[in-house]
C-alpha positions as CSV (number, residue, x, y, z in Angstrom):
1,X,179.6,15.2,50.9
2,X,177.2,15.3,48.0
3,X,179.7,17.3,45.9
4,X,182.4,14.8,46.7
5,X,180.3,11.8,45.9
6,X,180.5,10.4,49.4
7,X,177.4,8.7,50.8
8,X,175.9,9.9,54.1
9,X,175.4,7.3,56.8
10,X,172.6,8.1,59.2
11,X,171.2,5.9,62.0
12,X,168.1,6.4,64.1
13,X,168.9,5.8,67.8
14,X,166.8,6.4,70.9
15,X,169.1,6.0,74.0
16,X,172.6,6.7,75.4
17,X,174.0,3.2,75.0
18,X,173.0,2.8,71.4
19,X,174.2,6.4,70.6
20,X,177.7,5.5,71.9
21,X,177.8,2.4,69.7
22,X,176.7,4.0,66.4
23,X,178.9,7.0,67.0
24,X,181.9,4.7,67.5
25,X,180.9,3.0,64.2
26,X,181.6,6.3,62.5
27,X,178.1,7.2,61.2
28,X,177.6,10.8,60.0
29,X,174.2,11.5,61.6
30,X,172.5,10.1,64.6
31,X,168.8,10.9,64.4
32,X,166.3,10.6,67.2
33,X,163.1,9.7,65.4
34,X,159.5,10.3,66.6
35,X,159.3,6.5,66.3
36,X,160.9,6.4,69.7
37,X,157.3,6.4,71.1
38,X,156.3,3.2,69.4
39,X,159.7,1.4,69.4
40,X,160.8,2.2,72.9
41,X,157.7,2.9,74.9
42,X,155.0,0.9,73.1
43,X,152.8,3.8,71.9
44,X,150.4,2.9,69.1
45,X,151.7,5.4,66.5
46,X,154.2,8.2,66.0
47,X,151.6,10.9,66.5
48,X,151.3,10.2,70.2
49,X,154.9,11.2,71.1
50,X,155.2,14.6,72.9
51,X,157.8,17.4,72.9
52,X,158.8,16.5,76.5
53,X,159.5,12.9,75.4
54,X,161.5,14.0,72.3
55,X,163.6,16.4,74.5
56,X,164.3,13.6,77.0
57,X,165.3,11.1,74.3
58,X,167.4,13.7,72.5
59,X,169.3,14.5,75.8
60,X,170.2,10.8,76.2
61,X,171.5,10.4,72.6
62,X,173.3,13.7,72.7
63,X,175.3,12.6,75.8
64,X,176.4,9.4,73.9
65,X,177.5,11.1,70.6
66,X,180.9,12.8,70.4
67,X,181.6,12.9,66.7
68,X,178.4,12.6,64.5
69,X,175.8,15.3,64.0
70,X,172.7,14.8,66.2
71,X,169.3,15.3,64.5
72,X,166.0,15.3,66.4
73,X,162.5,15.0,65.0
74,X,159.9,17.7,65.7
75,X,156.9,15.6,66.9
76,X,153.5,16.0,65.4
77,X,151.9,19.3,66.6
78,X,154.3,22.3,66.7
79,X,154.8,22.5,62.9
80,X,151.1,22.2,62.3
81,X,150.3,24.8,64.9
82,X,152.1,27.6,63.1
83,X,155.6,29.0,62.3
84,X,156.1,30.6,65.7
85,X,155.3,27.4,67.6
86,X,157.6,25.4,65.2
87,X,160.5,27.8,65.9
88,X,159.9,27.7,69.7
89,X,159.9,23.9,69.6
90,X,163.0,23.7,67.4
91,X,164.9,26.1,69.7
92,X,163.9,23.8,72.6
93,X,165.3,20.7,70.9
94,X,168.6,22.6,70.4
95,X,168.9,24.3,73.7
96,X,167.5,21.5,76.0
97,X,168.0,18.5,73.9
98,X,171.4,19.3,72.3
99,X,170.3,18.7,68.7
100,X,172.5,20.0,65.9
101,X,169.7,20.0,63.4
102,X,165.9,19.5,63.5
103,X,163.9,17.1,61.4
104,X,160.6,18.2,60.0
105,X,158.2,15.6,58.7
106,X,156.0,17.0,55.9
107,X,158.1,20.1,55.8
108,X,157.2,21.0,52.2
109,X,153.8,22.1,53.4
110,X,155.4,24.7,55.7
111,X,158.1,26.6,53.8
112,X,157.6,29.6,56.1
113,X,158.5,27.5,59.1
114,X,161.6,26.2,57.3
115,X,162.7,29.7,56.6
116,X,162.1,30.9,60.1
117,X,163.9,28.0,61.7
118,X,166.8,28.4,59.4
119,X,166.8,32.1,60.1
120,X,167.1,31.2,63.8
121,X,170.3,29.5,63.0
122,X,169.0,25.9,63.2
123,X,169.7,23.6,60.2
124,X,166.6,21.9,58.9
125,X,166.4,18.2,57.9
126,X,163.2,18.1,55.8
127,X,161.3,14.8,55.4
128,X,159.0,14.1,52.5
129,X,157.5,11.3,50.5
130,X,155.1,8.8,52.1
131,X,156.2,9.5,55.6
132,X,155.1,8.4,59.1
133,X,153.4,11.7,59.9
134,X,151.8,12.2,56.4
135,X,151.0,8.6,55.4
136,X,147.4,8.8,56.5
137,X,146.5,11.1,53.7
138,X,147.9,8.5,51.3
139,X,146.1,5.5,52.9
140,X,149.0,4.4,55.1
141,X,152.8,3.9,55.0
142,X,152.2,0.7,53.0
143,X,151.3,2.8,49.9
144,X,155.1,2.9,49.4
145,X,157.1,3.4,46.3
146,X,154.3,2.6,43.8
147,X,152.4,5.7,45.0
148,X,155.6,7.8,44.7
149,X,155.6,7.1,41.0
150,X,152.0,8.2,40.7
151,X,152.6,11.5,42.5
152,X,156.1,12.1,41.1
153,X,155.6,15.7,40.0
154,X,154.3,16.6,43.5
155,X,157.3,15.0,45.2
156,X,159.8,16.7,42.9
157,X,158.2,20.0,43.6
158,X,158.3,19.4,47.3
159,X,162.1,18.7,47.2
160,X,162.6,22.1,45.4
161,X,160.3,23.9,47.8
162,X,162.3,22.7,50.8
163,X,165.7,23.4,49.2
164,X,164.6,27.0,48.3
165,X,163.2,27.6,51.8
166,X,166.6,26.8,53.3
167,X,166.6,23.1,54.3
168,X,170.1,21.7,54.6
169,X,169.3,18.0,53.9
170,X,166.3,15.9,52.9
171,X,164.9,12.5,53.9
172,X,162.9,11.0,51.0
173,X,160.8,8.2,52.5
174,X,159.5,5.5,50.0
175,X,161.3,7.2,47.1
176,X,161.8,4.2,44.9
177,X,164.6,4.2,42.2
178,X,163.0,6.3,39.6
179,X,161.6,9.2,41.6
180,X,164.4,9.0,44.2
181,X,167.1,9.3,41.6
182,X,165.4,12.2,39.8
183,X,164.8,14.1,43.1
184,X,168.3,13.6,44.2
185,X,169.7,15.0,41.0
186,X,167.3,17.9,41.0
187,X,168.5,19.6,44.2
188,X,172.0,20.7,45.3
189,X,171.4,19.6,49.0
190,X,171.8,15.9,50.0
191,X,168.8,13.6,49.7
192,X,169.0,10.4,51.9
193,X,166.3,7.9,52.7
194,X,165.3,4.9,54.7
195,X,162.2,2.8,53.8
196,X,162.0,2.5,50.0
197,X,165.4,4.0,49.5
198,X,168.5,2.7,47.8
199,X,171.9,3.5,46.4
200,X,170.3,6.1,44.0
201,X,170.1,8.5,47.0
202,X,173.0,10.5,48.5
203,X,172.9,8.2,51.6
204,X,170.8,6.0,53.8
205,X,169.1,6.2,57.2
206,X,168.0,3.2,59.2
207,X,166.7,2.5,62.6
208,X,169.5,0.9,64.6
209,X,167.0,-1.5,66.3
210,X,166.0,-2.8,62.8
211,X,169.5,-3.0,61.5
212,X,170.7,-5.2,64.3
213,X,167.5,-7.2,64.9
214,X,166.9,-5.8,68.4
215,X,163.1,-5.5,68.2
216,X,161.0,-8.3,69.8
217,X,159.3,-8.8,66.5
218,X,162.6,-9.9,65.1
219,X,162.3,-13.1,67.1
220,X,159.6,-14.3,64.7
221,X,160.3,-12.8,61.3
222,X,162.9,-13.4,58.6
223,X,163.6,-9.8,57.5
224,X,167.0,-9.0,56.2
225,X,169.3,-7.4,58.8
226,X,172.9,-7.2,60.0
227,X,172.6,-9.1,63.3
228,X,170.0,-11.0,65.4
229,X,170.4,-9.2,68.7
230,X,166.9,-10.1,69.9
231,X,167.5,-13.8,69.5
232,X,170.9,-13.5,71.2
233,X,169.3,-11.6,74.1
234,X,166.5,-14.2,74.4
235,X,169.1,-17.0,74.6
236,X,171.2,-15.1,77.1
237,X,168.4,-14.2,79.5
238,X,167.0,-17.8,79.2
239,X,170.5,-19.1,80.2
240,X,170.6,-16.7,83.1
241,X,167.2,-17.8,84.3
242,X,168.3,-21.5,84.1
243,X,171.4,-20.8,86.2
244,X,169.4,-19.0,88.9
245,X,166.8,-21.8,89.0
246,X,169.5,-24.4,89.0
247,X,171.3,-23.0,91.9
248,X,174.4,-22.0,89.9
249,X,176.4,-18.8,90.1
250,X,175.4,-16.4,87.4
251,X,178.0,-15.1,84.9
252,X,179.6,-11.9,86.2
253,X,177.9,-12.4,89.5
254,X,181.2,-12.4,91.5
255,X,183.5,-15.1,92.9
256,X,181.9,-17.9,94.9
257,X,184.5,-19.9,97.0
258,X,184.2,-23.7,96.5
259,X,182.4,-25.6,99.2
260,X,184.7,-27.7,101.5
């Protein structure tokens, strides 16, 4: 798609229902992020999520996707524990979870693992920049695109390292327009991005919940999005509760014959 100048559309989804919806919308990649732990299950950060949890989430999304590629994040741990463990975990995401490719956060630090996973026949989706799993070394994810400018040479080198090691596609988090555009032009493989990204990349990735305003936090913020599903849901469930408490039949609750 990069050679043809076509932008790649990627969406992060965590469950069977959302997977069906985004697949029907015609996205190119459906990605199960390690953010599933915090966004679906209330964990405090992405480092808590386990392999078992990622496999379970991947299975649900895989069942809902018929056309797009399915990517699944390797959670924090296997990659850091060594190449053999990273390969074993990646194979598990493919065999048990049904993933088409495996996403590695901070992959540039582990080129041997990229090579080994690629050699096992599993496409690698490498993530770099100021990312969820690496943000702590930079003082947090809020460091953002300003920091990317300061460490531009390092980030450019990381893109090259991952490409040369065999990665198929890259996710540049917090790229910003200057570093993002240069990194995208410097490698032959596609470079997409979510937070801090833009049209200077080969495509975009966004969490479906954020795009449609599904998160509970969306009830009280004014962030830009494509819908306000949380507000619609709150109104709908409030109306349902009013009907029940008012002794009225609920919508979709079946026919109730009129009283004589």
